[in-house]
Legacy VTK file of the C-alpha trace (Angstrom):
# vtk DataFile Version 3.0
C-alpha trace
ASCII
DATASET POLYDATA
POINTS 307 float
-39.818 5.789 34.699
-38.357 8.558 36.885
-35.923 9.580 34.141
-37.943 11.226 31.414
-35.811 12.492 28.538
-32.453 13.105 26.938
-32.411 16.830 27.625
-29.272 17.983 25.793
-25.915 17.046 24.298
-22.650 18.967 24.092
-20.697 18.305 20.920
-17.021 19.118 20.595
-15.687 19.938 17.117
-12.515 21.531 15.680
-14.519 23.844 13.361
-17.149 25.492 15.539
-18.329 28.274 13.212
-18.803 25.980 10.210
-20.597 23.340 12.280
-22.865 25.947 13.868
-23.849 27.155 10.412
-24.768 23.581 9.444
-27.082 23.046 12.420
-28.751 26.384 11.710
-29.472 25.117 8.182
-30.611 21.830 9.745
-33.437 23.721 11.452
-32.196 24.332 14.986
-32.424 27.837 16.461
-29.005 29.285 17.369
-28.236 31.350 20.473
-25.262 33.627 21.056
-23.769 31.340 23.735
-23.278 28.320 21.471
-26.591 26.639 22.312
-29.246 25.561 19.797
-32.948 25.056 20.504
-35.654 22.793 19.139
-39.327 23.770 18.852
-40.508 21.755 21.862
-37.390 20.784 23.814
-35.652 24.104 24.417
-31.854 24.308 24.427
-30.735 20.836 23.418
-27.451 21.159 21.512
-24.289 22.980 22.531
-21.287 23.139 20.213
-17.846 23.779 21.732
-14.275 23.776 20.506
-12.354 20.480 20.705
-9.246 19.057 18.969
-11.307 16.274 17.367
-15.031 15.654 17.081
-16.582 13.969 20.094
-19.535 13.890 22.443
-18.366 15.955 25.404
-21.423 15.719 27.648
-25.093 14.865 27.842
-27.858 15.843 30.233
-30.775 13.622 31.278
-33.970 14.936 32.850
-35.200 13.414 36.130
-38.402 14.004 38.060
-37.137 14.806 41.552
-34.289 14.659 44.053
-35.196 11.119 45.085
-34.066 10.044 41.622
-30.684 11.646 42.242
-30.311 9.818 45.551
-31.038 6.514 43.838
-28.416 7.257 41.158
-25.856 8.225 43.798
-26.356 4.840 45.454
-25.958 3.093 42.105
-22.716 4.919 41.330
-21.378 4.168 44.792
-21.959 0.450 44.186
-20.153 0.685 40.846
-17.245 2.586 42.397
-17.758 5.596 40.112
-16.972 9.048 41.491
-19.602 11.764 41.064
-20.393 15.380 41.839
-23.650 16.216 43.605
-25.688 19.399 43.958
-29.237 19.630 45.313
-30.745 19.338 41.823
-28.139 17.462 39.779
-25.617 14.648 39.821
-22.718 14.348 37.370
-20.230 11.585 36.595
-17.789 10.660 33.851
-18.346 7.450 31.915
-14.936 5.807 32.136
-14.642 4.173 28.695
-15.697 7.217 26.638
-14.906 10.142 28.929
-18.396 11.548 28.416
-19.678 13.697 31.272
-23.238 12.608 32.070
-25.426 14.941 34.115
-28.806 13.923 35.535
-30.754 17.015 36.480
-34.177 17.633 38.000
-36.157 19.177 35.149
-39.801 19.502 34.125
-41.014 16.960 31.611
-41.231 17.997 27.994
-44.765 18.792 26.840
-45.339 18.456 23.106
-48.508 19.800 21.484
-50.656 17.206 19.756
-50.217 17.419 16.000
-53.095 16.344 13.735
-52.694 12.909 12.172
-51.660 13.076 8.531
-54.516 11.694 6.380
-53.361 8.873 4.093
-55.495 7.212 1.449
-55.190 3.448 1.075
-56.908 0.446 -0.497
-60.576 0.696 0.440
-59.861 3.641 2.743
-60.213 7.273 1.720
-59.102 9.594 4.493
-58.321 12.530 2.197
-60.930 13.209 -0.455
-60.771 15.887 -3.120
-57.629 17.605 -1.832
-53.913 17.190 -2.322
-51.787 15.544 0.368
-50.804 18.069 3.076
-47.176 16.972 2.895
-46.718 18.337 -0.616
-48.352 21.665 0.213
-46.166 22.611 3.178
-43.745 25.461 2.618
-42.666 26.247 6.180
-39.048 25.795 7.228
-38.212 22.487 8.901
-37.707 22.834 12.668
-36.944 19.671 14.656
-39.359 19.109 17.535
-36.861 17.627 19.989
-33.594 15.771 20.419
-34.385 12.079 20.267
-31.146 10.194 20.814
-27.378 10.094 20.542
-25.296 7.165 19.292
-21.791 6.744 20.649
-18.939 4.396 19.895
-17.094 2.977 22.891
-13.857 1.016 23.217
-15.621 -0.977 25.975
-19.320 -0.952 25.156
-20.105 -3.325 28.026
-18.671 -0.886 30.581
-20.471 2.038 28.934
-23.768 0.152 28.848
-23.411 -0.745 32.532
-22.829 2.920 33.392
-26.090 3.960 31.747
-28.209 1.037 32.948
-26.827 0.040 36.376
-25.607 3.550 37.146
-28.087 6.069 35.767
-31.129 3.816 35.420
-31.594 3.546 31.654
-33.469 0.506 30.355
-32.452 -1.713 27.436
-35.017 -1.815 24.626
-33.118 -4.023 22.147
-29.574 -5.244 21.562
-27.327 -6.231 18.683
-25.531 -9.333 19.938
-22.020 -8.539 21.089
-22.082 -5.121 19.443
-24.641 -2.551 20.621
-27.469 -1.724 23.006
-30.474 0.532 22.452
-31.183 2.207 25.812
-33.973 4.531 26.910
-34.515 7.131 29.623
-37.986 8.058 28.375
-40.871 6.367 26.595
-38.942 6.608 23.298
-37.473 3.316 22.089
-33.960 4.651 22.610
-32.283 7.828 23.793
-28.698 6.533 23.869
-27.242 3.767 21.734
-23.778 2.527 22.594
-21.872 0.415 20.080
-18.525 -1.333 20.054
-15.833 0.739 18.313
-12.025 0.963 18.052
-12.167 4.523 19.419
-14.723 6.451 21.440
-16.611 8.903 19.228
-19.983 10.458 18.470
-21.659 8.573 15.642
-24.813 10.668 15.343
-27.499 12.732 16.975
-31.149 12.266 16.017
-33.863 14.915 15.796
-37.634 14.405 15.696
-39.822 15.756 12.890
-43.597 15.517 12.532
-43.707 12.828 9.847
-41.976 11.226 6.901
-42.970 14.100 4.592
-41.033 16.524 6.774
-38.049 14.155 6.742
-38.098 14.287 2.961
-38.566 18.047 2.873
-35.806 18.654 5.402
-33.312 16.404 3.653
-34.170 17.879 0.249
-33.479 21.394 1.509
-30.185 20.364 3.096
-29.039 18.584 -0.056
-30.120 21.413 -2.326
-27.727 23.629 -0.387
-24.935 21.025 -0.400
-25.352 17.553 -2.002
-22.235 16.252 -0.219
-24.165 16.288 3.064
-26.049 13.114 2.087
-25.186 9.908 3.960
-28.101 7.447 4.016
-31.839 7.533 3.422
-34.716 7.575 3.010
-35.439 4.376 4.947
-37.115 2.797 7.949
-35.218 1.218 10.835
-36.198 -2.143 12.304
-35.127 -1.484 15.900
-37.165 1.559 16.871
-39.237 1.410 13.660
-38.531 5.063 12.834
-38.258 6.587 9.377
-34.797 8.112 8.872
-32.531 10.208 6.702
-28.899 10.774 7.716
-26.752 13.759 6.791
-23.147 14.683 7.657
-22.076 17.863 9.409
-18.777 19.646 8.547
-16.968 18.029 11.485
-17.893 14.504 10.340
-20.746 13.757 12.749
-23.923 12.315 11.319
-27.262 13.969 12.060
-30.554 12.149 11.607
-34.043 13.412 10.871
-36.539 10.870 12.241
-40.251 10.344 12.804
-42.575 7.588 14.071
-40.337 6.108 16.752
-41.634 3.139 18.795
-42.970 4.231 22.182
-42.608 2.101 25.323
-45.043 3.437 27.913
-45.544 0.149 29.802
-42.395 -1.946 30.245
-44.518 -5.067 30.700
-45.851 -4.738 27.152
-42.420 -4.578 25.496
-40.207 -7.580 24.800
-36.566 -6.668 24.089
-34.939 -8.572 21.236
-31.334 -9.514 20.582
-30.559 -9.100 16.896
-27.788 -10.673 14.874
-26.408 -9.314 11.637
-27.858 -6.283 9.826
-31.539 -6.876 10.734
-31.595 -4.128 13.358
-30.268 -1.530 10.922
-33.155 -1.148 8.517
-36.377 -2.729 7.366
-36.349 -1.050 3.962
-34.409 1.577 2.070
-31.021 1.671 0.378
-28.276 -0.316 2.109
-26.090 1.719 4.459
-22.876 2.971 2.880
-19.604 1.654 4.339
-18.877 5.126 5.746
-21.991 4.920 7.928
-20.854 1.671 9.527
-17.225 2.793 9.861
-16.811 6.567 9.468
-13.895 7.485 7.252
-12.136 9.539 9.925
-11.905 6.758 12.536
-8.198 6.335 11.838
-7.558 10.011 12.469
-9.664 9.893 15.637
-7.682 6.894 16.886
-4.422 8.777 16.399
-5.840 11.981 17.890
-5.124 13.910 14.696
-7.081 17.109 14.033
-9.649 15.992 11.456
-12.420 17.764 9.622
-14.479 15.803 7.104
LINES 1 308
307 0 1 2 3 4 5 6 7 8 9 10 11 12 13 14 15 16 17 18 19 20 21 22 23 24 25 26 27 28 29 30 31 32 33 34 35 36 37 38 39 40 41 42 43 44 45 46 47 48 49 50 51 52 53 54 55 56 57 58 59 60 61 62 63 64 65 66 67 68 69 70 71 72 73 74 75 76 77 78 79 80 81 82 83 84 85 86 87 88 89 90 91 92 93 94 95 96 97 98 99 100 101 102 103 104 105 106 107 108 109 110 111 112 113 114 115 116 117 118 119 120 121 122 123 124 125 126 127 128 129 130 131 132 133 134 135 136 137 138 139 140 141 142 143 144 145 146 147 148 149 150 151 152 153 154 155 156 157 158 159 160 161 162 163 164 165 166 167 168 169 170 171 172 173 174 175 176 177 178 179 180 181 182 183 184 185 186 187 188 189 190 191 192 193 194 195 196 197 198 199 200 201 202 203 204 205 206 207 208 209 210 211 212 213 214 215 216 217 218 219 220 221 222 223 224 225 226 227 228 229 230 231 232 233 234 235 236 237 238 239 240 241 242 243 244 245 246 247 248 249 250 251 252 253 254 255 256 257 258 259 260 261 262 263 264 265 266 267 268 269 270 271 272 273 274 275 276 277 278 279 280 281 282 283 284 285 286 287 288 289 290 291 292 293 294 295 296 297 298 299 300 301 302 303 304 305 306
């Protein structure tokens, strides 16, 4: 795949300082210009002022200028206007108003982390020592931005923009409701779902393993228990472990690990799910506020809203 990662997102919120403080607690590294970095992915989150919370923009990494030429041809066929520079192409997705930029960037290189040793029936991988996950004391730092989930008033149009326009591929779908789309070997980098108003549902951030998910969530909740949304659990589509928290603007943020990887398209068979099967394989059921955030009414009316 010539596209190789979701490089960054720009999040608009009405309470910038408070939201920036949250993502610092979450483990991202703040910079003076409103950007936040991950350990492996560099600057991947920008927080800017906006009347209501929303995804303002996202950037996708591409290998070379030939990729940009291909995307320009796709957008021409779709009748979508775009801006072009030698190393980037930008266009607005019409249903959501999100500015999508595809930019020639180097691929992310993540250091290999040692496999966590787990004991099991008839299998001792860790003998005479405590589990590493309970001995860690370092601060949680997300490795990279994994994906963003957006609500769209016309999810079919939004899906077509990402697939037929930018070149994303569909990994799985929820019939008539949502599509999991990838621009890398990760199962999904953008998920678009049907919604009464366009909004940012959540961003998702990679950790080393499920122990770090638990440690990260525990630290966030120790500081403020009201941040809890949903978890711990394991998704079906994507297979990743998850724990969701809520930032002060009302956006959800997800710690995840062990996402499905699709290196060879021929070896992956997309599924079309019906009902809640795609949501989770195990864990507590999602709260109603996860499925329909409580501020949707305010977002639909354009009212300034802070959760």
